[in-house]
N, C-alpha and C positions, 0 to 999 in steps of 0.2 A: 900579455899588450893590452893595455886598457882602449876599452871602445875611441878616444879620441885618439889616439898615436894609430890605432891600426887604420882610420878614416885617414886621417894626415899624410901616413907611408901609403897608403892607396892612392890619395891624389898624386903625392908627389910623382909618385912612377907612371901614371896618367901623365901627369903634366911634363915630363922628363920626354916621352912619347910622343907628345904634341908639338914637342917644341924642337925636337928632331927631323918629325915629318913636315915642319913652318922652313926650314933651313934646307930643305930638299923637298921642290914642288914635285917631282917625279915619285917620291915617295909618298906624301900627302896624297895625288892624285890615285898611286895605288893601292892606297886605304881605303879614300875614299871608293873605290870602283870595288872593292871585297867587299863594304858594308851594302853597299846598292846588290850588289848579287844576292848578298845571304839575307838579305831581308826579302826579296822575291822568291828566296826559295823556299822561307818559313809561310810567305805568304801564300804560294799554290801549293803547300804541303797541307794547309786545312782549310778547304773551302768549303767542307762542311759544316768547320766550328764556326768560323768567318759569317756563317750564311746564317746559324744557330742560336735562335731568340733566346737561350739560355746560353749559352758557351761562345756568340758570338764578343761581347763584351768583354771578356776574361781575353780572348782570341788577339784581339785589336788592343788589349792594355802589354801583353805578353811581347808583341810583335813591335808595338810604338816605344816602347821602353827601353825591354828587354831584348831584341832583336834588330832593333832599327837602324837605317843609316843617319838617322838625325846626329845634331850639332847636340851635344851633351855639359857644350863647355861653362855653360853660365852655373848649371847644377853642377855640376865637380867644384869649379871655384868658389860656390857656399858652401859645400862639404866642406872642404879644408878649413876656410873661414872662419867654419862655426864649429868645428868639431869638438873643442873644449867647451863647449855651451851646450852641446844637444842635452845634456842627460840633467841638466837645470830644464830646459825646456819642454821635452816631451820625455814621455814615463818610459822604463828599463826597456820595456816588451817591444815600444818604438825603435828606443835607439838602436837594438841589438839588428832590425828593420833595415838600418839607416846602414848599419856593419856591413850584413850581407851583400847589398847592394854595391858599395863601395868595393867589394873583394871581387864581386863576378864583374863588374865594371872595368877592373883594372885588368882581369884573368881574360879578357875577352879583347881588348886593347893591345897585350901582351902577344894572344894568337895572328890577329891581326897583321898587324905590325912585320909578326914573323913572314907572313903570305906574303905581305907588299912588299918584302926586301927580298924575297925569292924572285919575286916579279920585276923588281929591277935589276937586278943581277941579270938577267935573263931576257931583258930587255922587251918584256912582256909589257906593252899601252894598254891602257884604261880600256881605250877601244879594242885592244885586243882580248880583253880578258874575256874568255869565252867558256864553255865548259869543261871544254876540254886543260884550256891551261889552268881554271882554278881546280878541278882535282887535278894535277901534274904540281899545284905547288901543294897541296893539302897536303897528298902523298908526300911528300919529300921535308914540311918539315914537321911532319909526324905528331908527336907530342900525344901519344892517346892517353893517357893518365891525364894529361893535363883537360885534352877535350872530354873527358870522360867526368873531370869535380865539373867542368862548365855547365853540365846539363844537371850534374847534381844539385850545382848552386840556384840554376833557375830553377829548379824542382822546390828545392828550398824555402826560396824566398817566396813562392807561392802559399806554401804553403805555412808560411810565417807570417804573411798578409792573411790568409783565412784565419790562423790563431787568432788575431788581434780583434776579429771580428766580434769576438766570445768575451771582450772586456769591457764589463760595466761601466758607459760613462764615455769610452773612448770615441765614438762616434760625435759626442756633445763637444766632448775638449777638443778633436780637431779641426770641428768648425770654431770653437771661441778661440782659436788659434791663429786662422788665417791671419789677423793684422797685425797681433805680434810676430808673428812667423814673417811677413812682408817687413814689417819693421827693424826685425832683425837682420835681413836679407837672408833669412831660409825660404824664398815664396815658392822657388822650385822644387823642393826638397818636400814643401809644404804640399804642393797640388801634388805631388808624386805620391806622397802618404796616402791623402785621402783620396784620388783615385781609386788606387789602389785599395784601398779599404771599402768604399763603395761598390766597387764591382765583384769583390768576394764576400760580400755580406750578404749582398744581391742572392748569388752565386748560393750560399750555403742554406737560405732559408730553403732550399729543395735537396732535401736528405739524398748522401751520395753524392752529389753532380760534382763539389770541388775536387774530391777523389776519382771521378770520375774523369774528367778534364784534365787533371795532372798525369793522369796513369795513359791518357790517351797520348799526351805529349809525349812522357817519357816512352811508350812502346816505341811513336813511330820516330822521333830523334832518335832512340838507341838503334833502332833501325838503321838510320841512316848513317851514324858513327860509326857499326859495322859493317855496312858496305863500303864506306870511304876508304876505310884501315882494311880492308879483305879483301876486294873484288879486285879484278884488274880495271885500269886505270879509263881504260876504251869504254869498257863496262858502265861506269860508274858515269863517265863523262856524258855516254848516249841517253841515260835515263835522268840526267842531269837537263840537259837540253829539250829533251819531250816533256821534262817536266813546266820548265822555264817557258816553252812555246804556247 
């Protein structure tokens, strides 16, 4: 499947999930509540990186762009609308990064909606979504392979952004693309790419820093996944509750 088709298919899946949530307010509220808790979990898992001069910007980029509870509907709509013209505006390496982002976003939405559906079915309200009910929903939904793929996609996207920083002239090209991208309705995508490029370019100036950052994320997130799947629910719920307190 080519890049345009992959992006369109991904965004159609996300749009379908959003429409379902909009038609079922309880489901929509559950999705939003799950996303808020997950963003808080990520933020509390990396206080050292968040406070780091070297790793703070990259950590906040991951939190705000990949683990966030923000509304990405504008960026998604832009993806779907301009999927066919991406390759005529951006170089192939940037298009590949856009494809990776769309696929990661789709998988994340699918997993979040499965957990939200469980919450609705068991009458768990947003106000009642605590560490125990979150862990219970996670373990009932399962999807270990998909969760591992989600993490692999996050790390891959970080590596792709780092690779982009070594493309000659790309920094200038992204700056020159600001106005044309805005005119073409690609402003949100442009901002994501330029922000990611700028942050990882700065991190790449210090040898080994990108690998150190991504390795830290991989190690902590892998440990989190293993605990959520392999440990008793009450143990993980207590650990999550303490983390968020």
